[in-house]
C-alpha positions in Angstrom: -34.2 16.5 18.0 -36.0 16.4 14.7 -39.0 14.0 14.6 -38.1 12.9 11.0 -34.6 12.1 12.1 -35.9 10.1 15.0 -38.3 8.1 12.8 -35.6 7.4 10.2 -33.0 6.4 12.8 -35.5 4.2 14.7 -36.3 2.4 11.4 -32.7 1.9 10.5 -31.8 0.6 14.0 -34.6 -1.9 14.0 -33.9 -3.0 10.5 -30.2 -3.7 10.9 -30.4 -5.3 14.3 -28.4 -5.1 17.5 -25.3 -7.0 16.3 -24.7 -4.6 13.4 -25.3 -1.6 15.7 -22.6 -2.9 18.1 -20.2 -3.6 15.2 -20.6 -0.1 13.7 -20.3 1.4 17.2 -17.0 -0.4 17.7 -15.7 1.2 14.4 -16.2 4.6 15.9 -14.9 3.7 19.4 -15.0 5.8 22.6 -18.3 7.2 23.7 -20.0 6.3 20.5 -19.2 2.6 21.1 -20.8 2.9 24.6 -23.8 4.6 23.1 -24.1 1.9 20.4 -24.0 -0.9 23.0 -26.8 0.8 25.0 -28.9 1.3 21.9 -28.2 -2.3 20.7 -29.4 -3.6 24.0 -32.6 -1.5 23.6 -33.1 -2.7 20.1 -32.7 -6.3 21.2 -35.2 -5.8 24.1 -37.8 -4.1 21.8 -37.5 -6.7 19.1 -37.8 -9.5 21.6 -40.7 -8.1 23.6 -42.9 -6.6 20.8 -44.2 -8.6 17.8 -45.7 -6.0 15.5 -43.4 -3.8 13.5 -45.4 -0.7 14.2 -45.2 -1.2 18.0 -41.5 -1.8 17.7 -41.1 1.4 15.7 -43.1 3.5 18.3 -41.1 2.0 21.2 -37.8 2.7 19.5 -38.8 6.3 18.7 -39.8 6.8 22.4 -36.4 5.3 23.5 -34.6 7.7 21.1 -36.6 10.7 22.4 -35.4 9.9 25.9 -31.7 9.9 25.0 -29.4 12.8 25.8 -28.7 15.0 22.7 -25.0 14.1 22.7 -25.8 10.4 22.3 -28.4 11.1 19.7 -25.8 13.0 17.6 -23.5 10.0 17.9 -26.2 7.8 16.6 -26.9 10.1 13.7 -23.2 9.9 12.8 -23.5 6.1 12.9 -26.7 6.1 10.8 -24.8 6.7 7.6 -22.7 3.6 8.1 -25.7 1.6 9.2 -27.6 2.6 6.1 -24.7 1.6 3.9 -24.6 -1.8 5.6 -28.4 -2.2 5.2 -28.2 -1.3 1.5 -25.4 -3.8 1.0 -27.5 -6.5 2.7 -30.5 -5.8 0.5 -28.3 -5.7 -2.6 -26.8 -9.1 -1.8 -30.2 -10.5 -1.0 -31.5 -9.3 -4.4 -28.5 -10.7 -6.2 -29.1 -14.1 -4.4 -32.8 -14.2 -5.3 -32.0 -13.2 -8.9 -29.3 -15.9 -9.2 -31.7 -18.5 -7.7 -34.5 -17.5 -10.1 -32.1 -17.7 -13.1 -30.9 -21.1 -12.1 -34.4 -22.4 -11.7 -35.4 -21.0 -15.1 -32.3 -22.6 -16.6 -33.2 -26.0 -15.1 -36.7 -25.7 -16.6 -35.4 -24.7 -20.0 -32.8 -27.5 -20.0 -35.6 -30.0 -19.3 -37.6 -28.4 -22.1 -34.7 -28.7 -24.5 -33.7 -32.3 -23.6 -33.0 -34.8 -26.2 -35.4 -37.5 -24.9 -39.1 -37.0 -25.7 -40.1 -38.3 -22.2 -37.9 -35.9 -20.4 -39.0 -33.0 -22.6 -42.7 -33.7 -22.0 -42.6 -34.5 -18.2 -42.8 -30.9 -16.7 -45.5 -29.6 -19.1 -47.5 -32.8 -18.6 -47.3 -32.5 -14.8 -48.3 -28.8 -15.0 -51.2 -29.6 -17.2 -52.4 -32.5 -15.0 -52.2 -30.3 -11.9 -54.1 -27.5 -13.7 -56.9 -29.9 -14.7 -57.0 -31.4 -11.1 -57.3 -27.9 -9.6 -60.1 -27.0 -12.0 -62.0 -30.2 -11.3 -61.4 -29.9 -7.6 -62.7 -26.3 -7.5 -65.7 -26.9 -9.7 -66.6 -30.1 -7.8 -66.3 -28.8 -4.3 -67.9 -25.5 -5.1 -70.8 -27.4 -6.7 -71.2 -29.5 -3.5 -71.1 -26.3 -1.4 -73.9 -24.9 -3.6 -75.9 -28.0 -2.6 -75.2 -27.3 1.1 -72.8 -30.2 1.3 -69.4 -29.3 2.7 -67.6 -26.0 2.9 -66.3 -25.8 -0.7 -62.8 -25.8 -2.1 -59.9 -25.3 0.3 -57.5 -22.5 -0.7 -54.6 -24.4 0.8 -55.2 -27.5 -1.3 -55.9 -25.4 -4.4 -52.6 -23.6 -3.8 -50.8 -26.9 -3.6 -52.4 -28.1 -6.8 -51.6 -24.9 -8.7 -48.0 -24.6 -7.4 -46.5 -26.9 -10.1 -48.2 -25.1 -13.1 -47.2 -21.7 -11.6 -43.6 -22.8 -11.0 -43.5 -24.1 -14.6 -44.7 -20.7 -15.8 -42.0 -18.9 -13.7 -43.8 -17.7 -10.6 -41.7 -18.2 -7.5 -43.3 -16.1 -4.8 -46.6 -14.3 -4.2 -44.8 -11.0 -4.1 -44.2 -11.4 -7.8 -47.7 -10.1 -8.1 -47.0 -7.0 -6.0 -46.2 -4.8 -9.1 -49.9 -5.2 -10.1 -51.2 -3.8 -6.9 -52.3 -0.2 -6.8 -50.3 2.6 -5.4 -49.5 2.4 -1.7 -51.0 5.2 0.4 
């Protein structure tokens, strides 16, 4: 059994979960279905007992190493179908997120293009007020911290104050900034 195959298969099995493993195993039927049920139970046990992804990966690799070669070959045949299902899941999730973001942007743009002056100015005004409040909060509490009074500005409260301006500017999640990070090693 190739170590790279084991790593890839373990990752795929953990990612798709036990229910999908059982469903794909039932498509193949026979011994493959029995193997899929055993592996799905192993995946379920590992996911339930270990919290870190790395520990789950290692435990799954160890479980796959202990399997008879015939069962491992059956799992490799299933891996193609599992990967297709996983890819379809990710594609649908991406489409959902994209649609949600487009709808939110359309809502903001419709408010900006509204006929009434009050409606058109409400979002920018709230964003501006929250930005000023965040600025004053940060300067004030950091100045107090410099005078040894208090612990300074709270990141949580600052995040709440800046959430409206950031949403108005189009930021929806922190992972939107991930493209600005350096290369992953």
